[in-house]
C-alpha positions as CSV (number, residue, x, y, z in Angstrom):
1,X,-102.0,-58.7,35.0
2,X,-103.7,-55.6,33.6
3,X,-102.9,-53.4,36.6
4,X,-99.1,-53.9,36.0
5,X,-99.4,-53.2,32.3
6,X,-97.0,-50.5,31.1
7,X,-99.9,-48.5,29.6
8,X,-102.4,-49.0,32.4
9,X,-103.1,-45.4,33.6
10,X,-105.6,-45.9,36.5
11,X,-108.2,-47.0,34.0
12,X,-111.6,-47.2,35.7
13,X,-112.7,-50.2,33.8
14,X,-111.2,-52.7,31.4
15,X,-113.7,-55.2,30.0
16,X,-112.7,-58.3,28.0
17,X,-115.5,-59.5,25.8
18,X,-115.9,-62.9,24.3
19,X,-118.9,-64.3,22.4
20,X,-118.2,-67.9,21.3
21,X,-121.2,-68.1,18.9
22,X,-120.0,-65.2,16.7
23,X,-116.3,-65.6,17.4
24,X,-116.0,-62.1,18.9
25,X,-112.9,-61.2,20.9
26,X,-112.9,-57.6,22.1
27,X,-111.6,-55.2,24.7
28,X,-113.4,-52.1,26.1
29,X,-111.2,-49.7,28.1
30,X,-112.9,-46.9,30.1
31,X,-110.2,-44.6,31.1
32,X,-111.7,-41.7,33.0
33,X,-115.2,-40.3,33.8
34,X,-114.3,-37.3,35.9
35,X,-115.6,-34.9,33.2
36,X,-118.5,-37.1,32.2
37,X,-119.6,-40.4,30.5
38,X,-117.1,-41.6,27.9
39,X,-117.0,-41.5,24.1
40,X,-114.5,-43.3,21.9
41,X,-114.5,-45.3,18.7
42,X,-114.5,-49.0,18.1
43,X,-111.5,-50.2,16.2
44,X,-111.3,-53.5,14.2
45,X,-107.8,-54.8,13.6
46,X,-105.9,-58.0,13.2
47,X,-103.5,-57.6,16.1
48,X,-100.3,-59.7,16.3
49,X,-101.1,-60.7,19.9
50,X,-103.7,-60.1,22.6
51,X,-101.1,-57.9,24.4
52,X,-100.7,-55.7,21.4
53,X,-104.5,-55.2,21.4
54,X,-104.5,-54.4,25.1
55,X,-101.7,-51.9,24.6
56,X,-103.6,-50.2,21.8
57,X,-106.9,-49.9,23.7
58,X,-105.2,-48.6,26.8
59,X,-103.2,-46.0,25.0
60,X,-106.2,-45.0,22.8
61,X,-108.6,-44.6,25.7
62,X,-106.2,-42.4,27.7
63,X,-105.8,-40.3,24.6
64,X,-109.5,-39.9,24.3
65,X,-109.7,-38.6,27.9
66,X,-107.1,-36.0,27.2
67,X,-108.6,-35.2,23.8
68,X,-112.0,-34.5,25.4
69,X,-110.4,-32.4,28.1
70,X,-108.4,-30.3,25.7
71,X,-111.6,-29.7,23.6
72,X,-113.5,-28.6,26.6
73,X,-116.1,-31.3,26.3
74,X,-118.2,-32.8,29.2
75,X,-117.0,-36.3,28.4
76,X,-114.4,-38.7,29.5
77,X,-112.3,-41.1,27.3
78,X,-112.8,-44.7,26.4
79,X,-112.0,-47.0,23.4
80,X,-112.8,-50.5,22.2
81,X,-111.0,-52.9,19.9
82,X,-112.3,-55.9,18.1
83,X,-109.5,-58.5,17.5
84,X,-110.3,-59.5,13.9
85,X,-109.3,-58.9,10.4
86,X,-111.7,-56.2,9.2
87,X,-112.5,-58.2,6.1
88,X,-113.6,-61.1,8.3
89,X,-115.9,-59.2,10.7
90,X,-119.5,-60.3,10.7
91,X,-122.9,-58.9,11.6
92,X,-123.1,-61.4,14.4
93,X,-119.8,-60.0,15.9
94,X,-121.1,-56.5,15.7
95,X,-124.4,-57.3,17.4
96,X,-122.5,-59.1,20.1
97,X,-120.2,-56.1,20.5
98,X,-123.3,-53.9,20.7
99,X,-124.7,-56.0,23.5
100,X,-121.5,-55.8,25.4
101,X,-121.5,-52.0,25.1
102,X,-125.1,-51.9,26.2
103,X,-124.3,-53.8,29.4
104,X,-122.2,-50.7,30.5
105,X,-125.5,-48.8,30.7
106,X,-124.4,-45.6,28.9
107,X,-121.0,-45.3,30.6
108,X,-119.5,-45.7,27.1
109,X,-120.8,-44.5,23.8
110,X,-119.0,-45.8,20.7
111,X,-118.3,-44.4,17.3
112,X,-116.5,-45.2,14.0
113,X,-112.8,-46.0,14.0
114,X,-110.3,-47.9,11.9
115,X,-111.8,-51.0,10.3
116,X,-115.4,-49.9,10.9
117,X,-117.8,-48.2,8.6
118,X,-121.3,-46.6,8.9
119,X,-123.1,-49.8,8.2
120,X,-121.2,-51.6,10.9
121,X,-122.3,-48.9,13.4
122,X,-125.9,-49.3,12.2
123,X,-125.6,-53.0,12.9
124,X,-124.3,-52.3,16.5
125,X,-127.1,-49.8,17.0
126,X,-129.6,-52.6,16.7
127,X,-128.2,-53.9,20.0
128,X,-127.5,-50.7,21.8
129,X,-128.5,-47.0,21.6
130,X,-125.0,-46.0,22.7
131,X,-123.7,-45.5,19.2
132,X,-123.0,-42.1,17.6
133,X,-121.3,-40.5,14.7
134,X,-123.7,-41.6,11.9
135,X,-124.7,-39.2,9.1
136,X,-128.3,-39.4,10.3
137,X,-127.2,-38.1,13.7
138,X,-127.1,-34.4,14.3
139,X,-125.4,-32.6,11.3
140,X,-126.0,-35.4,8.8
141,X,-122.2,-35.7,8.1
142,X,-119.6,-38.3,9.1
143,X,-116.9,-37.3,11.6
144,X,-114.0,-37.7,9.2
145,X,-114.3,-34.3,7.4
146,X,-114.6,-32.5,10.7
147,X,-111.5,-34.3,12.0
148,X,-109.7,-33.1,8.9
149,X,-110.9,-29.6,9.5
150,X,-109.4,-29.6,13.0
151,X,-106.1,-31.1,11.7
152,X,-106.0,-28.4,9.0
153,X,-106.2,-25.7,11.7
154,X,-103.6,-27.4,13.7
155,X,-101.3,-27.4,10.7
156,X,-102.0,-23.6,10.3
157,X,-100.9,-23.0,13.9
158,X,-97.8,-25.2,13.5
159,X,-96.8,-23.5,10.2
160,X,-97.1,-20.1,11.8
161,X,-95.1,-21.1,14.8
162,X,-92.3,-23.1,13.2
163,X,-92.2,-21.8,9.5
164,X,-93.3,-18.2,10.2
165,X,-96.1,-18.6,7.6
166,X,-99.6,-17.2,8.0
167,X,-100.8,-19.2,5.0
168,X,-100.3,-22.8,3.7
169,X,-99.8,-21.5,0.2
170,X,-96.8,-23.3,-1.5
171,X,-96.1,-25.2,1.8
172,X,-95.1,-28.8,0.9
173,X,-97.0,-31.4,3.0
174,X,-96.2,-35.1,2.9
175,X,-99.4,-36.9,3.9
176,X,-99.2,-40.5,5.1
177,X,-102.7,-41.9,4.5
178,X,-105.5,-40.7,2.2
179,X,-108.5,-42.3,3.8
180,X,-111.5,-40.8,5.7
181,X,-109.4,-38.0,7.2
182,X,-106.3,-37.8,5.0
183,X,-108.4,-37.4,1.9
184,X,-110.5,-34.4,3.1
185,X,-107.4,-32.9,4.7
186,X,-105.6,-33.0,1.3
187,X,-108.6,-31.3,-0.3
188,X,-108.4,-28.4,2.2
189,X,-104.6,-28.1,1.8
190,X,-104.9,-28.0,-2.0
191,X,-107.5,-25.2,-1.8
192,X,-105.0,-23.2,0.2
193,X,-102.4,-23.7,-2.5
194,X,-100.3,-26.3,-0.6
195,X,-98.2,-28.8,-2.5
196,X,-98.9,-32.5,-1.7
197,X,-97.0,-35.7,-1.7
198,X,-99.1,-38.7,-0.6
199,X,-98.6,-42.4,0.3
200,X,-101.2,-45.0,1.2
201,X,-101.3,-48.8,1.1
202,X,-104.5,-48.5,-0.9
203,X,-103.3,-47.7,-4.4
204,X,-106.8,-46.5,-5.5
205,X,-106.8,-43.8,-2.9
206,X,-103.5,-42.3,-3.9
207,X,-104.4,-42.4,-7.6
208,X,-107.6,-40.5,-6.8
209,X,-105.5,-37.9,-4.9
210,X,-103.1,-37.7,-7.9
211,X,-105.9,-37.3,-10.5
212,X,-108.1,-34.9,-8.5
213,X,-105.5,-32.7,-6.8
214,X,-102.2,-33.3,-8.7
215,X,-100.6,-34.9,-5.7
216,X,-97.2,-36.5,-6.1
217,X,-97.3,-40.2,-5.1
218,X,-94.6,-42.2,-3.4
219,X,-94.5,-45.8,-2.0
220,X,-95.7,-46.1,1.6
221,X,-92.2,-46.5,3.2
222,X,-90.7,-43.7,1.1
223,X,-93.0,-41.0,2.6
224,X,-90.6,-40.5,5.5
225,X,-87.8,-39.5,3.2
226,X,-89.8,-36.8,1.3
227,X,-88.2,-33.3,1.6
228,X,-91.4,-31.6,2.7
229,X,-92.1,-28.7,5.1
230,X,-94.7,-30.7,7.1
231,X,-95.1,-34.4,7.6
232,X,-98.8,-35.4,8.3
233,X,-99.3,-38.9,9.7
234,X,-103.0,-39.7,8.9
235,X,-102.9,-43.5,8.9
236,X,-102.2,-46.0,11.7
237,X,-100.5,-44.8,14.9
238,X,-97.0,-45.6,16.2
239,X,-95.2,-44.8,12.9
240,X,-92.9,-42.2,14.5
241,X,-90.1,-43.9,16.3
242,X,-86.3,-44.1,16.6
243,X,-86.1,-45.6,13.1
244,X,-88.3,-43.2,11.2
245,X,-87.8,-39.8,12.9
246,X,-84.1,-39.6,11.7
247,X,-85.4,-40.0,8.2
248,X,-87.7,-37.0,8.3
249,X,-86.8,-33.9,6.3
250,X,-89.8,-31.9,7.6
251,X,-89.7,-29.1,10.1
252,X,-93.3,-29.9,11.4
253,X,-95.1,-33.1,12.2
254,X,-98.9,-32.6,12.4
255,X,-101.5,-35.2,11.4
256,X,-104.6,-37.1,12.4
257,X,-103.4,-40.5,13.4
258,X,-103.9,-41.5,17.0
259,X,-100.8,-42.3,19.2
260,X,-98.3,-41.3,16.6
261,X,-95.3,-41.6,18.9
262,X,-94.2,-45.2,18.8
263,X,-91.7,-44.7,21.6
264,X,-90.4,-42.0,23.8
265,X,-87.3,-41.6,21.6
266,X,-89.5,-40.2,18.9
267,X,-90.5,-37.0,20.8
268,X,-86.9,-36.5,22.1
269,X,-85.4,-37.0,18.6
270,X,-87.9,-34.5,17.1
271,X,-86.8,-31.8,19.6
272,X,-83.1,-32.6,18.9
273,X,-83.7,-32.3,15.2
274,X,-85.7,-29.0,15.5
275,X,-88.9,-30.6,14.4
276,X,-92.1,-29.1,15.9
277,X,-94.6,-31.8,16.9
278,X,-98.3,-31.0,17.1
279,X,-99.7,-33.6,19.6
280,X,-102.2,-35.7,17.8
281,X,-105.0,-35.7,20.4
282,X,-105.0,-31.9,20.4
283,X,-105.4,-31.3,16.6
284,X,-107.5,-34.4,15.7
285,X,-110.3,-33.7,18.1
286,X,-112.7,-32.4,15.4
287,X,-114.5,-35.7,15.0
288,X,-114.9,-36.1,18.7
289,X,-116.3,-32.6,19.0
290,X,-118.8,-33.5,16.4
291,X,-120.0,-36.8,17.9
292,X,-120.0,-35.3,21.4
293,X,-122.3,-32.5,20.3
294,X,-124.4,-35.1,18.5
295,X,-124.9,-36.9,21.8
296,X,-125.7,-33.8,23.7
297,X,-128.1,-32.6,21.0
298,X,-129.9,-36.0,20.9
299,X,-130.2,-35.9,24.7
300,X,-131.9,-32.5,24.7
301,X,-133.9,-33.0,21.5
302,X,-132.2,-30.3,19.6
303,X,-130.7,-30.1,16.1
304,X,-127.1,-29.1,15.6
305,X,-126.1,-26.0,13.7
306,X,-123.3,-27.0,11.4
307,X,-121.7,-23.5,11.4
308,X,-121.6,-23.5,15.2
309,X,-119.9,-26.9,15.3
310,X,-117.4,-26.0,12.6
311,X,-116.6,-22.8,14.5
312,X,-115.9,-24.9,17.6
313,X,-113.6,-27.1,15.6
314,X,-111.7,-24.2,14.2
315,X,-110.8,-23.2,17.7
316,X,-108.3,-26.0,17.6
317,X,-106.0,-23.6,15.9
318,X,-105.9,-21.2,18.9
319,X,-105.6,-24.1,21.4
320,X,-102.6,-25.5,19.4
321,X,-101.0,-22.1,19.4
322,X,-101.5,-21.8,23.2
323,X,-100.0,-25.2,23.6
324,X,-96.8,-24.3,21.7
325,X,-96.5,-21.1,23.8
326,X,-96.9,-23.1,27.0
327,X,-94.3,-25.6,25.9
328,X,-91.7,-22.9,25.2
329,X,-92.5,-21.1,28.5
330,X,-92.1,-24.2,30.6
331,X,-89.3,-25.8,28.6
332,X,-91.5,-28.8,27.8
333,X,-91.8,-30.9,24.7
334,X,-95.2,-30.2,23.1
335,X,-96.6,-33.6,23.9
336,X,-95.7,-33.1,27.6
337,X,-97.2,-29.7,27.6
338,X,-100.4,-31.1,26.1
339,X,-100.5,-33.8,28.8
340,X,-100.0,-31.1,31.5
341,X,-102.8,-28.9,30.1
342,X,-105.2,-31.9,29.9
343,X,-104.4,-33.1,33.4
344,X,-104.9,-29.6,34.8
345,X,-108.4,-29.4,33.2
346,X,-109.3,-32.8,34.5
347,X,-108.1,-31.8,38.0
348,X,-110.3,-28.7,37.9
349,X,-113.2,-30.9,36.9
350,X,-112.5,-33.3,39.8
351,X,-112.4,-30.4,42.2
352,X,-115.7,-29.1,40.9
353,X,-117.2,-32.5,41.3
354,X,-116.0,-32.9,44.8
355,X,-117.3,-29.5,45.8
């Protein structure tokens, strides 16, 4: 029963999608619409079980609500997952998924996520207009580099708070994942003079980082053992847990991956070990800011100004610093302080709506 699921958080709507002709199996989770209609990416992943997929979509959609609230966006949070090996997804599946999203009548607008690319979104857009984040929308850029920009500013705030550094020059960052966000993040860090160690399952990606930026390369599992100042998880979520956190040598954890904490022990252990955690949905909101502004611009027939959007993303640095201060003031772990701030913003929105 979904209502009794551990990660069901008063979700407003959970839709199970099945299209026998294409073989599509998917779940759409609409978490909260208090602040507005929802936005959230569509993920394609070969889950180990249906329950694993449900857990993922419930946690991700809740995170999107809090991410939008913390970014002061007039949107709620949702997410969708397609239960399929990304290499086996078909155009017919994507069209069927687009039709399912369209049936929600604009309640949910989707965007790119793990296992999806721009051509997949274009295929879905043939079945529904409720797709955003394509280069031809708004700024003419993909969300990944703007997500990286926000994470970069989150790292700056964390380095200042925990390491006492106003610059990332000569700061050693261990980056887990060098894809759509990890790659651009590494480029920014290198421009600041940071030293990089990187790991990724895709050997071609790490070799590119090594050749282009002089990054040191380690095997995927060895990234936890690197003696770095900052550990930046930029791949799949859930990698921080009771097994991996004790291996970390870093003083800061700050990255782009969604739902980085695999269990509650992870946050507790980081506090015990003196590791500062920058909550993922606070610092990885750059892509959401971009696609949200795309949606608003398209609704009002306006073109986006890239400088204005990037300025809004850079404000993640101030928001992250505010979060760390609140956590210390209230004696909270950073992730709990972030949840508190997000819930307070949603409550204010609900009061305004009721009035």
